[in-house]
C-alpha positions as CSV (number, residue, x, y, z in Angstrom):
1,M,74.3,39.4,100.3
2,P,73.6,42.9,101.6
3,S,70.0,44.0,101.5
4,G,70.8,46.9,99.1
5,V,71.6,44.3,96.4
6,R,68.6,42.2,97.2
7,S,66.3,45.1,96.9
8,G,67.8,46.4,93.6
9,R,68.7,49.7,95.1
10,F,72.4,50.3,95.8
11,T,73.2,51.7,99.2
12,V,76.4,53.5,100.1
13,A,77.2,54.2,103.8
14,D,79.6,56.6,105.3
15,V,80.6,56.0,108.9
16,V,82.5,58.9,110.4
17,E,84.3,58.5,113.7
18,V,84.9,62.2,114.5
19,W,82.2,64.6,113.4
20,A,81.0,68.2,114.0
21,P,77.9,69.9,112.8
22,T,80.1,72.7,111.4
23,G,82.7,72.4,108.7
24,G,85.5,69.9,108.1
25,G,87.0,68.4,105.0
26,I,85.5,65.0,105.6
27,R,82.1,66.6,106.0
28,S,82.5,68.4,102.6
29,W,83.4,65.1,101.0
30,V,80.5,63.2,102.5
31,E,78.0,65.9,101.6
32,A,79.2,66.2,98.0
33,K,79.0,62.4,97.7
34,A,75.4,62.3,99.1
35,H,74.5,65.0,96.5
36,A,76.0,63.0,93.7
37,L,74.1,59.8,94.7
38,R,70.9,61.8,95.0
39,E,71.4,63.2,91.5
40,R,71.7,59.6,90.2
41,G,68.3,58.8,91.6
42,D,68.9,55.1,91.9
43,S,70.9,54.9,95.1
44,I,70.6,55.4,98.8
45,H,73.1,57.2,101.0
46,L,73.4,56.3,104.7
47,L,75.4,58.5,107.0
48,V,76.3,57.2,110.5
49,V,77.9,59.9,112.7
50,P,78.2,60.8,116.4
51,G,75.6,63.2,117.8
52,A,74.2,64.6,121.0
53,E,71.5,61.9,121.0
54,T,70.7,58.7,119.2
55,R,68.2,59.3,116.4
56,V,67.5,58.2,112.9
57,A,66.1,60.6,110.2
58,R,65.2,60.5,106.6
59,T,67.2,62.9,104.4
60,S,66.7,64.0,100.8
61,G,68.9,61.2,99.6
62,G,68.7,58.5,102.2
63,L,69.1,58.2,105.9
64,L,71.0,59.9,108.8
65,V,71.8,57.9,111.9
66,E,73.2,59.8,114.8
67,I,74.6,57.9,117.7
68,R,74.9,59.5,121.2
69,S,78.6,60.3,121.7
70,P,80.7,62.4,124.0
71,P,82.4,65.6,122.9
72,V,86.1,65.4,122.0
73,P,88.0,67.0,125.0
74,R,89.1,70.5,124.3
75,C,87.8,70.3,120.7
76,P,84.3,71.6,120.5
77,P,82.0,71.0,118.6
78,Y,83.4,67.6,117.6
79,R,82.1,64.4,119.0
80,F,83.8,61.0,119.1
81,L,81.9,57.9,118.1
82,L,82.6,55.3,120.9
83,D,79.5,53.2,120.7
84,R,80.6,50.5,118.3
85,R,77.7,48.2,119.1
86,S,75.2,50.8,117.9
87,V,77.2,51.3,114.7
88,L,77.2,47.5,114.0
89,R,73.4,47.3,114.7
90,A,72.7,50.2,112.3
91,L,74.8,48.5,109.5
92,R,73.1,45.1,110.2
93,Q,69.6,46.5,110.1
94,I,70.0,48.8,107.1
95,G,72.3,46.6,105.0
96,P,74.5,48.8,102.8
97,D,76.3,47.4,99.8
98,V,79.5,49.3,100.6
99,V,80.7,51.1,103.7
100,E,83.3,53.8,103.5
101,I,85.2,54.9,106.6
102,G,87.0,58.2,106.6
103,S,88.5,57.8,110.1
104,Q,89.6,54.3,111.0
105,Y,90.9,54.2,114.6
106,R,88.0,52.6,116.6
107,I,85.4,52.2,113.8
108,G,87.7,50.3,111.5
109,P,87.5,46.9,113.4
110,T,83.7,47.4,113.8
111,V,83.2,47.7,110.0
112,Q,85.6,44.9,109.4
113,R,83.3,42.7,111.5
114,W,80.2,43.9,109.5
115,R,82.1,43.1,106.3
116,A,82.9,39.5,107.4
117,E,79.2,38.9,108.4
118,S,77.5,40.5,105.4
119,G,79.8,40.1,102.4
120,G,79.5,43.8,101.7
121,R,82.5,45.9,100.6
122,L,84.7,48.0,102.8
123,A,86.3,51.2,101.5
124,A,88.8,53.2,103.5
125,F,89.8,56.8,102.6
126,L,92.9,58.4,104.1
127,H,91.6,61.8,105.0
128,T,93.7,62.6,108.0
129,D,97.2,61.8,109.2
130,L,95.9,60.5,112.6
131,A,99.1,59.0,113.7
132,G,101.5,61.8,112.7
133,G,99.2,64.8,113.0
134,Y,97.3,64.0,116.2
135,I,98.2,61.1,118.3
136,G,102.0,61.2,117.8
137,P,102.4,64.9,118.9
138,W,100.0,64.4,121.8
139,A,101.8,61.3,123.0
140,R,105.2,63.0,122.8
141,R,104.0,65.9,124.8
142,L,102.5,63.7,127.4
143,F,105.0,60.8,127.7
144,G,108.2,62.1,126.0
145,R,109.8,61.5,122.7
146,G,110.6,57.8,123.0
147,I,107.3,56.6,124.3
148,G,105.5,59.0,122.0
149,R,107.2,57.6,118.9
150,T,106.3,54.0,120.0
151,I,102.7,55.0,120.4
152,E,102.6,56.6,117.0
153,R,104.1,53.5,115.4
154,R,101.5,51.3,117.0
155,V,98.7,53.5,115.9
156,R,100.1,53.5,112.3
157,A,100.3,49.7,112.4
158,H,96.7,49.5,113.6
159,L,95.5,51.8,110.8
160,G,97.6,49.8,108.3
161,N,95.7,46.7,109.3
162,V,92.4,48.4,108.6
163,F,93.5,49.7,105.2
164,Q,95.1,46.3,104.2
165,S,91.8,44.5,104.9
166,A,89.7,47.0,102.9
167,D,88.4,46.1,99.5
168,L,89.2,49.6,98.4
169,A,91.9,51.8,99.9
170,M,92.1,55.4,98.7
171,A,94.0,58.6,99.2
172,A,93.6,62.1,97.7
173,T,97.3,62.9,97.0
174,P,100.4,61.0,95.8
175,G,101.8,61.6,99.3
176,G,98.8,59.9,100.8
177,V,99.2,57.0,98.4
178,R,102.9,56.6,99.5
179,S,101.8,56.6,103.1
180,L,99.3,53.8,102.4
181,C,102.1,51.8,100.6
182,E,104.3,52.3,103.6
183,M,101.5,50.8,105.7
184,G,101.6,47.7,103.6
185,V,98.6,48.4,101.4
186,E,98.8,46.9,97.9
187,A,97.8,49.1,95.0
188,P,96.0,51.9,96.8
189,H,93.9,54.2,94.5
190,L,94.7,57.9,94.0
191,L,91.4,59.8,94.0
192,P,91.9,63.6,94.3
193,L,89.0,65.5,95.8
194,G,87.0,67.8,93.6
195,V,85.4,71.2,93.9
196,D,82.2,72.8,92.7
197,L,83.7,75.0,90.0
198,A,80.5,76.9,89.4
199,T,80.1,77.8,93.1
200,F,83.7,78.5,93.8
201,S,84.6,81.1,91.2
202,P,86.3,84.5,91.1
203,G,82.9,85.8,90.1
204,R,81.8,85.5,93.8
205,R,84.0,88.5,94.7
206,S,82.1,91.0,96.8
207,S,83.2,94.7,96.8
208,A,80.8,95.3,99.7
209,L,82.6,92.7,101.9
210,R,86.0,94.1,101.0
211,E,84.9,97.6,101.9
212,E,83.5,96.3,105.2
213,L,86.8,94.8,106.1
214,L,89.3,97.1,104.4
215,G,87.5,100.4,104.5
216,S,88.3,102.7,101.6
217,D,92.0,101.8,101.4
218,P,92.6,101.1,97.7
219,E,95.9,99.4,98.6
220,G,94.4,97.1,101.2
221,R,95.3,93.4,100.9
222,L,93.0,90.9,102.4
223,L,94.3,87.5,103.5
224,V,91.9,84.7,104.4
225,F,92.1,81.4,106.3
226,L,89.2,79.0,106.5
227,G,89.3,76.0,108.9
228,R,89.1,74.7,112.5
229,L,90.6,77.0,115.1
230,D,93.0,74.5,116.6
231,N,96.7,74.1,117.4
232,E,96.9,71.3,114.8
233,K,96.1,73.9,112.2
234,R,98.7,76.3,113.7
235,V,96.2,79.1,114.0
236,P,98.1,80.9,116.8
237,L,101.3,80.8,114.7
238,L,99.3,82.1,111.7
239,V,98.1,85.1,113.8
240,E,101.5,85.8,115.2
241,A,103.0,85.8,111.7
242,F,100.3,88.2,110.6
243,R,101.0,90.5,113.6
244,R,104.6,90.7,112.5
245,A,103.8,91.3,108.9
246,R,101.3,94.0,109.7
247,Q,103.9,96.0,111.6
248,A,105.7,96.5,108.3
249,H,102.7,96.5,106.0
250,P,99.7,98.3,107.5
251,N,97.7,97.6,104.4
252,L,97.4,93.9,105.3
253,H,94.2,92.5,106.8
254,L,93.6,88.9,107.9
255,L,90.1,87.2,107.9
256,V,90.0,83.9,109.9
257,V,86.8,81.9,109.2
258,G,85.8,79.0,111.5
259,D,85.1,77.7,115.0
260,G,87.0,75.3,117.2
261,P,88.9,74.9,120.5
262,L,90.7,78.2,120.1
263,L,87.5,80.3,119.5
264,G,88.0,81.8,123.0
265,R,91.2,83.5,121.8
266,V,89.4,85.5,119.1
267,P,88.6,88.5,121.4
268,E,92.3,88.7,122.4
269,W,93.4,88.6,118.8
270,R,90.8,91.3,117.8
271,S,92.0,93.6,120.5
272,Q,95.7,93.1,120.2
273,V,96.3,92.4,116.5
274,P,95.3,95.4,114.3
275,G,93.8,94.2,111.0
276,F,92.6,90.9,112.4
277,H,89.0,89.9,111.6
278,H,87.0,86.8,112.4
279,S,83.9,85.2,110.9
280,P,82.2,82.2,112.4
281,W,81.8,78.9,110.4
282,E,79.8,79.5,107.3
283,G,77.4,76.6,106.4
284,C,76.3,77.9,103.0
285,R,78.7,77.0,100.3
286,L,77.8,80.2,98.4
287,G,78.7,82.1,101.5
288,V,82.1,80.3,101.8
289,A,82.8,81.1,98.1
290,R,82.0,84.8,98.6
291,L,84.4,85.0,101.6
292,L,87.2,83.3,99.7
293,A,86.7,85.1,96.4
294,S,86.7,88.5,98.1
295,A,90.2,88.0,99.5
296,D,93.5,88.6,97.7
297,A,95.3,85.5,98.9
298,Y,94.7,82.4,101.0
299,V,97.1,81.7,103.9
300,T,97.5,78.6,106.0
301,A,100.2,77.4,108.5
302,G,98.9,73.8,109.0
303,P,101.6,71.2,108.3
304,Y,99.4,68.1,108.4
305,E,97.0,68.6,105.5
306,T,96.4,65.3,103.6
307,F,94.6,67.2,100.8
308,G,93.6,70.7,101.7
309,L,90.1,71.0,100.4
310,S,89.7,74.6,101.5
311,V,93.0,75.4,99.6
312,L,91.4,73.9,96.4
313,E,88.3,75.9,97.0
314,A,90.4,79.0,97.4
315,Q,92.3,78.2,94.2
316,A,89.0,77.7,92.3
317,C,88.1,81.2,93.5
318,G,91.3,82.6,91.9
319,L,93.4,83.1,95.0
320,P,97.1,82.6,95.2
321,V,98.1,80.5,98.2
322,L,100.7,81.0,100.9
323,G,101.3,77.8,102.9
324,V,104.0,75.6,104.3
325,R,106.2,73.1,102.6
326,A,104.6,70.0,104.2
327,G,101.8,67.6,103.7
328,A,99.6,68.0,100.7
329,L,100.5,71.7,100.3
330,A,103.8,70.8,98.7
331,E,101.8,69.1,95.9
332,R,99.0,71.6,95.6
333,V,100.9,74.8,95.4
334,D,103.7,75.6,92.9
335,R,105.8,78.8,92.3
336,S,103.3,80.1,89.6
337,S,100.3,79.9,91.9
338,G,101.7,80.8,95.4
339,W,104.4,80.5,97.9
340,L,105.6,77.8,100.4
341,V,107.7,78.4,103.4
342,T,109.3,76.3,106.2
343,P,106.7,74.8,108.6
344,D,106.4,76.2,112.1
345,D,108.4,79.3,111.3
346,A,106.4,82.5,112.1
347,E,109.0,84.8,110.7
348,A,109.2,83.0,107.3
349,L,105.4,83.1,107.1
350,A,105.4,86.8,108.0
351,V,107.9,87.4,105.1
352,G,105.6,85.6,102.8
353,M,102.7,87.8,103.8
354,G,104.9,90.8,103.2
355,K,105.5,89.7,99.7
356,I,101.7,89.6,99.1
357,A,101.4,93.1,100.6
358,S,104.1,94.4,98.3
359,L,103.3,92.6,95.1
360,P,101.6,94.7,92.4
361,S,98.0,93.9,91.7
362,E,98.9,92.4,88.3
363,G,101.2,90.0,89.9
364,L,98.6,88.8,92.4
365,R,96.0,88.4,89.6
366,E,98.4,86.3,87.5
367,R,99.1,84.0,90.4
368,G,95.4,83.8,91.1
369,H,94.8,83.0,87.5
370,Q,97.3,80.1,87.7
371,S,95.6,78.9,90.9
372,R,92.2,78.8,89.1
373,L,93.8,76.9,86.2
374,R,95.1,74.3,88.6
375,A,91.6,73.9,90.1
376,L,90.1,73.6,86.6
377,K,92.7,71.0,85.6
378,G,91.7,68.8,88.6
379,G,88.1,68.9,87.6
380,G,84.9,69.1,89.5
381,W,83.0,66.7,91.7
382,E,81.2,65.0,88.9
383,A,84.4,63.3,87.5
384,V,85.5,62.4,91.0
385,F,82.3,60.6,91.8
386,Q,82.0,58.9,88.5
387,R,85.3,57.2,89.2
388,L,84.5,56.5,92.9
389,F,81.2,54.9,92.1
390,A,82.8,52.7,89.5
391,L,85.4,51.6,92.2
392,Y,82.5,50.9,94.5
393,G,81.0,48.6,91.9
394,L,77.8,50.7,91.7
395,P,75.7,49.2,88.9
396,P,75.0,51.5,85.9
397,H,71.3,50.8,86.1
398,A,69.3,50.2,89.3
399,V,65.6,50.2,90.0
400,P,64.6,53.1,92.2
401,S,62.1,52.6,95.0
402,E,60.8,55.8,96.7
403,S,59.6,53.9,99.8
404,E,62.8,52.0,100.5
405,P,64.6,54.7,102.6
406,E,61.5,55.0,104.9
407,E,61.3,51.2,105.2
408,R,65.0,51.1,106.3
409,R,64.5,53.9,108.7
410,Q,61.6,52.0,110.3
411,R,63.6,48.8,110.5
412,F,66.4,50.5,112.3
413,A,64.1,52.4,114.7
414,E,62.3,49.2,115.6
415,A,65.6,47.4,116.3
416,R,66.8,50.0,118.8
């Protein structure tokens, strides 16, 4: 039996294979979960992630274990967790009751082994279309269409094995649930992500920020995108679409918020694309809400979103959304709250931006209001985690022990 059960304090562990100190939907999910566990006061949260060096530290709600890992090639600041032995040692020493994996390629078999040894529970969440969104396109570019498809199928089969073996398989959208069913998973759970509705609100709108970006133009329209600057997110296509739209609509401005592999292209875009603005990744959630709420619409060109947490945050801030008819966006955005266009079509996206530039303010506000209603209907994080913790089997009443996180930290440090 896991030590969390023996001690009377329930321990939830998140093991994340690819991690960055800045941003990301998985990071937002993990941090919101850690906060919810901390609010309960009867549980410990363990986070195992790749880092620059191996270290263990106590956090406000539990423990952080960073394992020395190499950077992901051409994808700073992300690191890839390759040291499976250290992951297994951490889980053995700390003894969680349930381990959730949000990326399953290499870490999946390691956590499967821990589960077989300990009798703990394994949860797997489909956060990313790893096969179709990352490995498949990379393999087709490198080896050609035929071999690339074979590699993608094998990766999907491997992931399917991990999800099939899990005690709890989850996805955030109906499309994600269908993907799990296609992998052979029986009865996967639909668990939409949440949003902090108090933080992400139209009330965060800043006239000072708008004036800084738009100047004194009363007809100025500010578009915003928040996410990793990467080809997978189609950021170059997004900027190209904006360049085209701006030629016909000089009142348009685009604010891109984030860091990533394409950060080096920001000076080029600033100098060559009028109306383009960039802000680095924002670690403060209130700061993110201010950036979103101060815009007129949210825009994204990424076709591989499995949920689109930043889209939900933008909707909560009262922004209509312009996206592509693919992935989770097809389920998150309807005609009343935004626009969807063909994926990988810069001209179609530019036309959509032109509609935003030309739409009367009343029309934008109405679509923004409908976006906010969709976010409210989905509910906040509290309802999400109440259901998740019930699925985990977290007991309704546990006995807190203030010294236990420190005892576990010491145990892991001594075993290194």
